[in-house]
N, C-alpha and C positions, 0 to 999 in steps of 0.2 A: 622188416616184410618178412614173415615165417613162410620161405619156399612152400611148406606142404601146406600152406590153406588154402591155398589156388587149388587143390585135390579135392576129388567128395569125399566128404566127411568119413567113408566104410568102405570104401573103396583100397588096392593094396597096400599096407605101409610100409614104409620106408623108413629103416629102425633105425639105420647110420645117420637117416639127415636128422631126423628128434633126435638123437644121441649128438652132434655136434651143434642142433642150436640149442639146446637145451645147454651144455658145456659152456654156451658161448654164454648165452644171459645169468652162471654162475658166476658169471668171471666181470661180465655186466654190473651183478651189483656187490657182487665185494669189492669191486674199486670205486663206487658210490654209494653206497649204506655202510659207511662202521659198524654199525650194531649186527649187521645182517656179515659180516668182513670178523666180529669177535666169534659171535657165533659158531661160523662153518669153519673157523682159521684151520679146524687138526682132520679134514676129512679127508684129503689125502686128491688123491689120481681120481680122477671118471676115467672111467672106462666103461662103463657098460651105465645105463638105465639107473641100476640100483646104487652105484658107484653118487649118482645127484645128491650132495646135500640137503636133507629138510628141513622145515624147523615144524615144530610143534603148532598145532592149531592155537594153542591158548596164545602164544606169545605175539596174538594180532590183537587179544585178548589190554595185554602188556604191556604196548609200544605202538606209535603210531611212524609204521616201519616205511622210508621214506628213500627210495633210488636219484641223486640226483646225474645227469649229463645231458650232455646240449643238448637246447631245443626244447629242453622239458619245460610242460604246462600241461599243472595238476590244478584237478578240481576240486568235485565236493569227494569226503568220505562216505563210505559203503560203509553201512552198519550190519551186521546181523540179529537175525532173533534172537532174543535169549529170555530164560525165565529169571534167572539170576538178577539180571540187569547192567551183569560186563558184555558189553558187547565185544565181536571184533571189528577192529574200526583201518577199512583199508583205500588208500587214495587213491583216487582215482587220474590219472594222466591221460593225456589225449590223444597218443599213441597206444595208449594198451587199447584205449575203450573205445579203435576205431579198427584195432582187431580180433576186440572177443563182441561188441557188435556184427566184423563181417561172419563169425565162428557161427554167433546165437540163430544166424540168419542162413546160410548156409548147412549148418544140422535140424532144423525147425521145417526149412525149406524141400528138406529131403524125404519129412516123415508127413508133410504137411500137404506137400504140393506148394508151385510158389504164385498162387492163386491171392491178391487182394483182396479183405474182405471185411466188416468191421468187426472190432474186439471190444467184448463183452470182459473188463474190469473188476474185478470181484472188490473192490478194496472203495475209497471215496478218496475225491478231491482232493481233498486235507491234505491227505499224506502225501503229496507235493511237497510240500508247504514249510522245507522245508531246511534253514537257513547251513548251506554249507554241509546238507549231510542227504545224501537217502538210503530208505531199506532198503531192505537186501526183497522186501514183498514183491514194493514197488519198481525194484530195477529189476525184479522174475519177471514185473508181467512188461515191459515198458522192454523186454528184449525180442516181442516181441513185436513190437511196433514196426520192424520192416513188412510184413503180413498182413497192414492192417487198410485196412482202404479210410474207415473211421474211427472212435475213440471212444464209451461212453464208461464213465468211473459206475457202477450200480450201485453201492450204497449212501448210503447217506453221511454213516456213524459209521467206521473205520474197525471197531469194535463191536457194534451191533450187528452181527445174521440176518437179524429180523428188518434190517432196518432196507432192505431191496426195494429198488427205481421200476415197483415191476411195468409200469403205464411205460417206459422211456425203452423195456428192455421188450416190450411190445413193440412199439412203434418200430423200433429198427429190425425185429422177431416181421414184422406183418411187410420189411421193407426190400427183406435181404431174402436170395435163398438158400446162403449158405454164409454164418457167423464162428467167428472164434467166440472163446470165453474162458480165462484166467482167472483162478485161485488159487490161492492152499488151502492142503487137500482138506485139513478141516474144514475154512470155509464154505467154499465148496458146495460141499456136506449137507451141512447145517440150514444155508443159503438156499442153495437150490438141491441137490438131491433128499433131502429129507423132505423140502416143502412140498406143503399144497399147493400146487400153481395157481394160479385166477387162471378163472375159466378162460380167459380172454388170449392167454398169454399160453396155454397147452392146446389152445386151437392153431397158435402162430406157429408155435413150436414144432408142432407137427406135419406141415409144411417147409419146415426148415431143415436141414441139412450141419449142425453141430459137433466142432472140435473142442471138444471140452480139454484143456491142458492143466495138470495140477505138478505141486509137489508139494512133499511137508506136511507131517500131524497127521502122520499113523498112531504113533503112541495115544491120541486120544479119540481116532475110529475104533481101534484094538479094547479097547476102553468100555464102548460099547458093540461089543463085540460087530462087529461092522467088518467084514472081510473087502478081497478089491472084485470081489463078482459080484455081491450085494449093491456094494459102493455104483461098478459100471451099468448092471443094469440101472439101478434107479437112473439114470443119469441119460442112458440110451432108449430104454423104452421109448419113454411118452414122445421124442425125437424121431422123425425125418430119416427113414429108410439113408444109410452110410454113413449116417453119423459118429466117432468114434470117441474113444476116451485115450489121451497119452500122459503119461504118468511118470517123471522124469523125477533124476538127482542131481543133487546143485549144491558147492559150497559159496558163501561169498568171498574165502578165503582162494578161492580160484572158479574168481570169477570170470564168466566168457563161455565158457566152457561145462555142457550139459550131461549126462548119461539117462537116456530114454530105456524106458523098458518095453522090451518086443512081445512076440506076440510070445514066445517058447521062456520070460522069463527071466530073461539076461539080461545083465550093461552094457550097453556096447559105447568102447571109447574112440574118439575120432582118429584120426590118422598124425594130429598135429598135438594132440596131450597122451599121455599114457595111465597105466597105475600101476600103482605094486602094494604084496600083499605081504607082510614084515608077522612074524613073531611077535609078541608084547612084548615079551621082555630079551630076550636078545636080538634086537631089530633083522634076524637070518630074513632075505627075500624066503617065502614062497607059493608052492604052485602046487593047486590042487588039491590046499589043507584054506582052512579057514584061518585067519589071522587078521590085524590093522592096516586097515588103507593108505596106502596110498597115495595121494593125486599129484602131477605133474603137469605143466603145459610149456605151448609155447611163443604165450603169447603175451606177458607178463615183464612191463619194462618200468615204471614207474613205484612197485615194490616188489621185494623178494618173496613171491607169491607164485613164484614157478612151479616149488615143489613141496607138496603140505603134506606131511605126516595127520590126519584127520583121529577123530574118539569115534569112530567108526566100524565096524565087522564087516569082511569081505573074504570073497574065496574069487576067484581068478580060475575057470572052466579052460582047457586047453582042448586047439581045435571047433573046427570050424560050429555056428552056431547052424541048428532046426530053421529058422530063419532064412536063411540063405544069406544073410548078411557077414561079411569077408571082418577080418580084425578081428582088436580082442574084445573079449570079453569078462566082467563077473556079476556076480548074485550078493546082493547089499541083506544082509544078516546082518544088521539092526544095531545097534551102541555097546559102545564099547561096558564091562559094569559100572552106576554110581557114574557114571558120563552125563554132562549134562543136554538136558531135554531142551533144542531146540528147534524152531522150528524151519531155520535153511534147507534141511537134509532130508529127503525122504524116511525117515524113518519113526 
């Protein structure tokens, strides 16, 4: 159990404890995963978080990595979204899944409150029925399950945003004064944001406080000249006062840890995780300058995805955030040139 996971996600950081946990995880994977041991063999001593060896995100498309340990119970593979057909495959084990579920629950609760309310998922229930596998979209939706009193899958066809079950949505809105709505950014926009709401749905949502939660898909939105202000306004204007939109960044290869966008425009890092930005050529760690994002967390036991070099660009911002949250923060700048466009990251 991560000691840091017992703390508030955006409270004071204890980087010494985090470094100790990341070092222990690195030794754990070195001892239980031959492929990781071969890749990380020349990493050298770990004296700071920048020394923790990383795997490039592409490795998870080529290898099904798994770390053996006593009491291990492995479950399904989590699949990333991808346009090329080459998915990252992350083995889910019971120990990591428990930690990751607690992580997302604490992060979401700190932002959305702990009250349970119905969760409307802009996907189809058929997406759950993949033997031995679970998609990034479904995993993202189910990470909100601890805050949900009930669950409605709102699409008949997971690939058709126009297949919305508006009558079912209307019933949920009429029976509750608060609801959660989750969808990938592009799906949320096409199926709800720019859709003409049926009259009875529009009447019901005007009386319902909605927390819209989304991730991924901004490339398609930018192609339609949809910026964040337009996106948020389209969702919030029909809804009751105090409705909100929560945009977060996360990767399948870092399951369980999400990075919400605050009102000041920064992504915040929970105390059980960290971010390093590196020069893409030299891998030198950078602060205050843009570079390639490396994400780390202390929750990954079943496979060595505790330290991953992504294909995303960002910049770490020093000092306190204007929003008032303490801890590490960064800006997400987009994909590296020629990096594959996929839906599990919010770029």
